[in-house]
N, C-alpha and C positions, 0 to 999 in steps of 0.2 A: 388417769394417765391420758395424755393427749398426744395426737398423731397429726401431722401436716398431712393433707389430702385425705384425712379421715379413713386411714386404712386400718382395719381390724387385724390383730395379731391372733392366730390359731395357736392354742396352747394344746400340746399333746404330752402326756406324762409318760416317762419312761424310767424304768427302774435299772440303775447302774451301780454294780458292786455294793448292793444292800441299800442304797440311798435313792430316793426317787427325785427326779429333776424333771423340767419340762423341755420340749423341743426348743421353745424360744430361749431358754437359758443356755442350751448347748450352741445353739446358732450365735448367740451373744458372744460367745468367745472364740468361735470358729468361722466367723462371717468373712469370707475373702471375695474379692471383686478384682477385675482388671483395673489396673490403674498406673499412673505416671507420676513420679515425684520429681519437682523441679526445686533443686537446692539453692540457698542463698549464694551459693559461690558460682551459680550458672550450670552445674552438672545436672544430669537427667538420669534417672532410674526408671524402668518400666518393667512391669510383671504383675503377679498376683499380690493385692495389698490387703492385709488384715484391717477391715473397716475400723476407724478410730472411734472411741467414746469421747465424751466431752473433755476429760482430762488426761487422755492418753498422752504419755510423755515421749513414747517411742514408736515410730512407725515401723512396721515389719513388712518387707517386700520380698517375694521369691521370684527370681529371674527365670528366664526361660531355660537355662541350664541347670535349674535347680537350686542354684545358690541363694540362700537366705541372707538378706542385708537387714540390719537395724539402724535407723536414722534417728537422731534426736529430733523430736518435733520442733525445737527452737531453730534448727538449721533448715527447715523446710519452708520454701517461699510459697509454694502452691501444691496442693496434693488434687490431683484429677482422678476420678474413679468413674467406671461405667459398668454395666451388665454385659457379660460376654455376648449375650443375644441382641443387645441393643447398644452397639458402639457408636451409634449417632446421637445417643443422649449422654452428654458428658457432664458430670457435676464437679464444680471447682469448690475445694475446701481449704481454708486457711487456719492457721493457730496465731491468735492473738488476743490481747487483753481488752477490755473496754470499761467504760464509766457507765455506772448505773444512773438512773434518773430518780425523781422523787415519786415515782410510782412504786418504788421499792422502799424508799425511806423518806419520810416526810421531813426529816431534819437535815439531811445532806446526801451528797453523791459520794460514790465510792469507787475506787479502782478494782476491778475484779481480775485476778490473775488469768494468764493466757489459757484459752480453751478452743477446741476445734469448733468451727462454724461454717455452714454452707452458704455460698454466694447465691442470693435470690435476686439480685438486681445489679447490674454493672454498667457504668457510664463512664464518660471522660474525666469527669470531676468528682464523682461520688460513687460509692458502693454500698449495697445493702447486704446484710447477712442475717440468717436465722440460727439459732444455737439452742441446744437442750441437751439431754443426757445421752441419747444414743442415735446413731446413724445407720441406716441399712437401704439396700436397693433391692426390692422385690421383683417378681417376674415381669412387671409392666416396665421397668427400666427407670422409674420415677424415683427421686430420693425420698425415703421416709425418715421423718425426724420424730423421735419419741420423747416425751417429757419423763422426768424421773420423779423422785419424792416432792419436788417443789411444785409439780403440775403445771410448769409454765414453759412456753417456747418463746424465747426472746427475738426481738427484732433489733439489730444493730446497724447504725448507719455511720459511715466513715469517709470523710472528705479526702481527696487525694492531697497528699502532702502532709496529712496529720499522722502522728505516731500511735494514735489510739481512737478507737471509734466511741460512739455514745449510743446507749440504749434509748430507743425512741417508742418502744412499746412492746405488747406481746402480740403473738400470732392471732389471738382472738380479741384483741383490743376492739373496741367500737371505733367506727369510721371518724366520729367526733373527737374521740380522745386521741387517736393517732394523728389526725389531721392537725390538731393543737401542737403536739410535738413536733411534727414535720415543719410546720410553718415556723416554729420558734428556731429549730436547728438550721434550716435552709433560708433564713431570713435574708441572706445576701443575694438572692435571686427572687425579687419582688414579683416578677411575672409568673413564675413557677407558683409562688405562693398565692397569687390572686386566683390562679386556676384551681388550686387545692380548695381555697375557701369558698370559690363558687361551685365546688363539686363537679368541675369540668374534668378532673382526674380523680379516680378512686385513690383513697389513701392507702389501700393495700396493693395497689398496681406498682410494686417497687421497681420493676424493669422500666416502665414508661417514666416513672419519677426521675430515675438515674438517667434516662436517656435525654429528657428535657432540661435536667438542671444545669445552668450555666451562670456561676456567680458573677456579680458585677464587679469589676476591678476598681 
């Protein structure tokens, strides 16, 4: 199991109604954080949000008056979440599909059904996302992304105006492999690609890449 930021999970076993479960398993289903949901129709909801897992299809938010609301994931434009003790560290999440690349299949690419992913780099013309099985926010306020059975944390890139993003690598991809995928996908910005190939920009610095990417018209 892999986690972004290499944060270890502490497992504490508790017996409930005759069956043993871990603290982590309990938290898996009850993990709530402060959040704001912006819907596709422009409406906004704010309250305590049950953190989504990769394929969560319904977002549950409890507002200040105690009213609980369920929202279909497909109706959510952006989900912003943060630790109550760290309101200055806000994490944006989106629910969207993506295309795999040949790192997963030597024969062809394929469309993966919509899943929740966290924004790890945002620019005027391109955004980067990281996705895997589970999302949580520990006491530090940082986002923790934990891999599941597949053992992979994927990096997705989507240009503005495109309906679907593309997988460009894994969180632990080598700089060489990730650089190759990025140069291929962002080839419409030769200046940025030159910087990547010359290693002037780290291939894992998604925020800087998103900031500098400017496609040639």
